[in-house]
C-alpha positions, -999 to +999 in steps of 0.1 A: +562+400-850+538+401-882+509+392-859+514+414-830+488+440-842+460+415-851+441+422-816+435+454-798+432+451-759+412+475-737+426+510-728+451+510-703+448+540-676+483+543-662+505+566-645+500+604-639+502+639-621+496+670-598+502+708-600+531+721-621+546+710-652+582+701-664+607+682-644+592+659-616+598+666-580+618+641-560+614+625-525+586+608-510+571+616-476+575+579-465+590+549-481+566+521-492+566+485-486+584+471-520+560+451-536+566+418-556+572+383-544+570+380-506+552+414-505+518+424-516+516+444-547+508+480-549+474+488-565+465+512-591+432+533-595+420+560-619+426+593-606+388+600-611+380+575-580+408+589-559+384+609-534+367+575-528+396+553-527+421+574-506+411+559-474+421+527-482+452+534-504+488+526-489+520+543-493+533+534-529+498+530-544+493+546-577+465+568-593+466+576-630+450+592-659+451+588-697+457+610-726+455+583-751+439+589-787+403+588-791+381+576-821+367+607-838+348+609-872+362+572-878+399+581-871+419+579-839+433+614-830+450+633-802+422+652-783+435+682-762+404+683-739+414+646-729+447+655-717+435+688-701+409+666-682+435+642-672+458+669-658+431+686-640+420+654-623+456+648-613+462+682-600+434+680-574+455+651-558+481+659-532+506+630-535+519+638-501+487+632-484+492+593-486+526+589-502+506+582-535+525+578-567+511+597-600+511+585-633+502+594-670+495+574-699+498+584-738+492+559-767+516+577-793+553+590-788+545+618-810+517+631-785+543+625-754+570+646-774+546+674-783+530+674-748+560+666-723+563+702-710+526+699-698+532+669-677+530+679-641+562+680-620+551+652-596+541+627-622+566+596-612+555+573-641+546+578-679+528+549-697+529+538-734+495+522-741+507+507-776+477+492-795+466+494-830+444+522-839+453+545-812+490+541-818+497+557-852+508+532-881+542+544-885+549+538-847+532+505-844+545+489-875+563+457-868+594+472-883+594+502-860+578+487-830+609+483-807+623+516-820+591+531-809+593+519-774+630+530-773+621+565-783+594+565-757+616+554-730+644+577-740+620+608-737+604+597-704+640+590-688+653+624-700+626+639-680+637+621-650+605+597-649+601+560-651+586+545-683+558+518-683+552+497-714+514+486-718+508+466-750+481+441-759+489+407-742+498+390-774+529+414-777+548+392-751+548+362-770+551+379-804+582+398-795+598+369-778+593+348-809+609+374-828+637+378-805+631+414-796+614+411-761+645+416-743+653+448-765+620+464-750+625+453-717+660+466-716+648+502-720+615+502-698+610+502-661+578+484-660+558+458-684+519+457-680+501+426-692+464+433-699+448+405-684+411+413-688+404+393-718+422+360-709+403+362-674+369+366-692+375+340-716+393+313-697+390+322-661+413+331-629+434+299-629+443+304-666+452+340-658+473+330-629+492+304-648+499+329-678+510+357-654+533+334-637+548+323-671+551+358-682+566+373-649+594+348-651+601+356-687+600+394-680+624+389-649+647+366-669+654+394-696+656+423-671+652+416-633+649+454-624+616+456-646+582+458-627+556+433-637+522+445-634+488+432-645+454+449-653+418+438-649+389+458-662+358+463-640+335+462-672+351+429-682+352+415-648+327+418-618+342+436-587+344+402-571+363+386-601+387+415-598+393+405-560+398+370-568+420+375-597+443+396-578+444+375-548+452+346-569+480+363-587+494+387-562+527+369-557+536+376-593+526+411-593+544+444-585+513+464-593+475+454-595+458+479-619+422+484-614+410+495-649+377+513-648+362+537-674+341+566-665+307+558-650+317+529-630+300+531-596+325+544-567+309+517-547+326+490-570+360+505-566+355+506-526+343+471-528+374+458-545+399+477-523+381+461-494+383+431-507+422+433-514+425+435-475+455+411-477+475+442-488+478+454-452+505+428-446+527+406-464+512+372-476 
């Protein structure tokens, strides 16, 4: 546990919204194929690229935006304008159009607590991107870490939504060594492995082996928890993202295409076209 915060992974763009705020709406216009072993995983794209991506998205795929803290004047702070932008992006998307699932991500429980009423009603998932710096020290301290995730999950579940935990990749092994990984996985609905650094440093085969190992561990603690992974377009080329998710698809419930603002929309199109195996079970 004492080493969990030594590294800071890239920002996770997860799980978000549409018009209206408060309690989420229920129901879906069509039932998506259940992802996971034996079925292709669902795919996540940032909400900013929805207009480009929607023609190739399937029922159950996700779009999301982020209200994580930003570095301003040497300190990470909550920026209201970022949340406003995320909500505005998501409010332009009609989830019934293609049975799309929406998500929104925060990096601090304090921010979620203060702004839960602003989360649009049709958001299904809320994510916690818990990383050193962007998560307040009193929330990410090793002695408080598990309690932070528990508080986050309780807030999300009380709103009728699902909770996704997105730590740095080292957290999985660190929490397991401390005997606390099961405590985290007992309260969340999904765990996200940020795979961009491992892929960049060691390649797709190493990533595949690690995701297979971590999925087994996660499911061993809580079989109901989704196991998701993220690759990042600025750390991987579009073709590498395709190769990475193609190689690891049997171990994933959700393949997260991370992309910062400014990535060419043609790159997102290229990735989705390259994941054509999603159209039918492998």
